[in-house]
N, C-alpha and C positions, 0 to 999 in steps of 0.2 A: 318524485320526491314530494311528500307532504308532511304534516306536522306529526301524525301519527308515526310515520316511518322514522322521524327524527327522535322519537321517544316520548312524545306528549299526546295523550288521549283526551281531547277536550270532551268528547261524548261521555266518557267515563266520569270526568269532573262534574258534568252536568247532572248525570245520574246519581252521583253522590250527594249533590244538593237536595234532589228529591228525596233521597233516603234519610237525610237528617233533619228535614223540615218538621217531622213531628217532635223529635227531641228539642229542637230550638223553641217550637211552640209552648212546650210544656214549661219552659223557663220564663215566659212572659210575665212581666209585673206591671202594676198600674201606670208606671212611668214611661213604659215603651210606646213610641208613636210611629213605628215603622214595622214593615215586614221584612223577611230575609230575602235578599236578592238585589237590593238598592246598592247604590255606590257608597252609602254610609248608613250608620244606625242612628235613629232619633230617640233621644230621652228627654223627658219633660224635666227641666231645671228649677222648677218651684218646689221649694221645701217649707211648707207652712209650719211644720212642727220644730223647726230650727230658729233659733234666735240670730245666729250668724253662721250659715252653712259654708264649710270649707271643704272643697274636693280633695281627695287623697288618691293618687295613682301610683301603681307600681307594675313592673314587667319582670317575668322570669321564666325559667324553663324547668325541666326535670332532669337534665344532664345526662350521663351515661347510664342512668336507670333504664333508659330506652333500649340499650343493648341487652340488658336482662330480659326485658319484655319480648324482644325479637327472638332471643335464644329459647325462651320458654313458650313462644307462641301465644302469649296472653297480652292482648292489648286493651282491655276495657278497664284497666285500673290506672294507667298513667295520665290519663286525662283527668280523672278525679284528683290525682296528686297535684297536677298543675294548678288547677283552680283552688284547691285548698291551701297550697303554699301561698299563693297570691292573697287569699283571703286572710290568712294569718299575718302576712307582711302589713297590710293596711290595719289590721285589727290591733297590731302593736302600736299603731299611732292613734288608737282610739276610735277608727272608722268603722262603719258598717258598709258592706258591699252594695252597690248599685247595678253595675253591669260589667260584662266580661267580653273579651275580644280574644279569639284564638288564631293561631297560625300554625299550620301543619304542611310540612315541606317533605317531599320523597323522591327517590330516584325514579321509580316507576309506580304509579298510583295503583295500589291493590285496594279495590273498593271495600272488601270486607274488613280489612285492617283499619282503613281511615274511618269507616263507619263505626267500628268498636271504639276507637279512640275518642271520636267526637261524641259518641253516645255517653262515654265517661265524663267528658267535659260538661255536657248538658246535665247529666245526673247530679254532679256536684254543684253546678250552678243552682239548680232547683233546691237542693238541700240546704243551700247558703242564702237562698232568697235573692239571688243575683241574675239578672236577665243575660241570656247569651245573645248580645245585641248584634254580633256580626263576626266575620272571621275570613280567613283566606286559606285556600289549598293550593300549594305550588308543586308542580311536578318538573323536576330539574335532573334529568339523567346525567348531565355532565358534572354535577356536584355531588350527588348521593349514588351509592351503588344500589343495585336491586336489593329489595328486602329492607334496606335502612330508611329511616325517617328521623324527622326532627320536629319539635314542637315548642312553642312559646306562647305565652298568654300576657295579656294586659288587663288589669282590673281598675275600676274607678269606684270610689266609696265616697261617703260623706261623714263629717264630723262637725259638731257644734264647736265653734272656736274656743269657748271656755273650757271644753272637755278634751282638747287636743292633748295626746301624751307625746312629748318630745324629749323627755329626760329632765325638764326644767323643775319638775316637783320631787325629784328624787333626793333624799337626804341620807347622810351617814347615820347608821342605825336602822334604816329600813331593812325589812325581812324579805328574803327570797323564798317564794313558794313555787314549786314545780308541778307541772302536769305532765303525766307520762306520754312518751311517744309510742308509736306502734311498730317502731323499728328505725331504720335509717331515714326514713322520710324521703328526702330528695337530694341528699348530699353524701359525698364519700364514696360513690359507687366505682370510681376509677381504682381507688385503693382497695375496695372491697373486692372487686372482680380480680384484681392482681393477686390478692392473697388466696382467694377461695378456688379459683377455677383451675389452677394446676392440680389441685387434689380432688375436688368435688365436681360433680356435674350438676347442672341446673335442676334436673329432675330427680336428684338423689335425696331419699328420705334420711334425715339425721335425727337420731333418738333425743338428743339434747334439745333440738328445736321443736320436736312434735310435728314436723311437717317437712316438705322438701326445702332444698336451699332456695330454689326459685320463689316458692310461696313466701318464705320469710323475707326475701329481698324486695318482693313485689307488694308487700303490705302497703295499703293505701295511706299516704301521708294524711294525718288527722287534722281536721278543721277544729279550732277551738271557739269559734264564734258563739255557738249556743252555750257552751259551758261557762264562758266568761261575760255574756250579756249581762246577767244579774250583778256581777262585780262591777262592771263598768256603770250600770245604771245607778248603783249605790254610791258611785264615786269613791270606791275603796282602794283603787289601784293608783300608785304614784308613777308606775312605769310597767311596760310590758316588753318582754324580749322574746322574739321568735328565734329558736335555736336551730340554725342552719349551718352552713359551711363556716368554720371558724370556732365551732363548738360553743359551750356554755359561757366561757370566759370572753372569747372573742366577740360574741354577739351582744351579750349583756353589757359589756364595757362601752358599747356604742351609745348608751343612754346615760352614762356617767359623765359628770363634770370633773374639771381638774381638781386634784386633791382627793378623788374618790377611788376606792378599789373594791375588790371582791374577796370575801372569805367563803369558800365553798367546802361543804362537808362531803368530800368524796367518799363514796362507799356508803352513804347513808340512805340510799335508794336502791331499788332492785333494778339491775341492768339487764335488759333483754338478752337472751342467750345468743342470739345472732352476732353480737358484738364480741363475746368471749371466742366464738368460732373464728371470727375474722382475725382477731388478735393472735390466737394461737396458731392459726394456718400460715399467718404471715409474719410471725415472730415480731410484732410491731410494739414499740415501747409505749408505756402508759401515757406519756406526755403527748406522743403522737395521736394516740386514740382520742385523748381529750381535746386535742386542737382540731381534728378532723370531723369527729362524729358527735351526734347529740347524746349518745350513751343512755338513752331512755328518758331524757328530759326534752319534751318538744316545745314547752312554752314556759317562761318565767313570769310570774306576777311579782312586782315589787310593791310592798305596802308598809305602812307605818306599823311599828311594833304593837300599838294597841288596837289596830285593826285587823291583825293577822289571824286572830281567831274567828273573827266574823268572815274573813275570806275563806278560811278553811272549811267553815260550815256551809257556805254558799257553794262551794266546789265539792262538797263531800260525796256526791254521786260520781264524781270523775277522779276519784283516788288521787287527791293532792298530797304533797309531802314537803317538808322543810328542806331546803337546799343550802341555805347560808344566810349571809347579810352583806349589806353594804358597809364598808369600813373606811376609815381615812387612809390614803395610800402614802 
C-alpha cells in the first residue's frame, strides 16, 4: 500500500505546480514579496497613496456551474468566473483588489483539467490587477467522485476609509443604474440545470441563444472593476450592489437602511435569452426567476438623481440602463 494506491498522486500535484508557475508569475504586482511554493504568500502592506487604508476581504465559489463545466469538458472559464465574482464583491464595498488565493479540490487529480482551471484564475487575476499570491490543490478520493472538482477563492483588496461604500450614503430618491450581465454569472445553476437538462443537452445548439446551451451557461462572469473605476474615482456612487444569489432586490436591499425600499422597473431592460429558455423549460414563475437570477443585471450603481446623467456618461461604453430608484418603504 502507498499513497498513490490510496488515490492521491503527490507527483502529479508537484508537476501541476510546475505547470502553473508561468501563469502565477504573470499576475505578479509590485506588492508581491514572495515566490510560489512557500507556506504563505507575502504582500507589502504599505499603501502610500491612501490616507487611511482599510483591507476588504471576501470568499466565494462558483457553485454548480462546475457541473456544467464537467458536462461540457470546458474548464478554462470557471476560474475566471471565480476571480471576477470575488472582485465584484469587494468592488461593491469601494475596494480595489490586491491579491487572490485559490483552492482546488478533486477526487482524482487530472492535471490538464486543473491546469485549465488555474490558468483561468491567473488570467482573470492579471486582468483585474490582482496578484495570484498562493493557493492549494487537494486530492480527496473519498470526498469527490472521479471527474468532479470544487473550487473556492479568497480575495483581499484595499479602500481608503472615507471612500468605503457600505450603504450609509444611500438616500431615498437615489437612482438605480444597471450594468448588463453576461448571463447567469455564478448563481442559480441548480435550478437552471434542473429546468434545462431533461430537455436539452449541453452541446445542443439553440437558435434563440445563437449558441449551444453549454456556451450560454458557461459565459464568463463579468468583472465590473474597469467599468466602474471612473465612477468611483469621481465619487459619484452612493452605493454598489453585485447581483448574485437572491436577485436584484435581495442583493440591493443589503445596502438599504430601515425605512427604505426599492422601486424596480421590471421589463425596462433586455433580458438575455438564456433566462427565457430556463423559465420556459422549467415552467418557473416570474417571482422565482426574479428571486434566483440576475436576469441580465450584473451590477447596480446607486447615485444621486443630479449625478445620474454623469454616471450614465461615464459608463456609456458599457451599456448602462436605468433600473429604478430607492423609495421610502
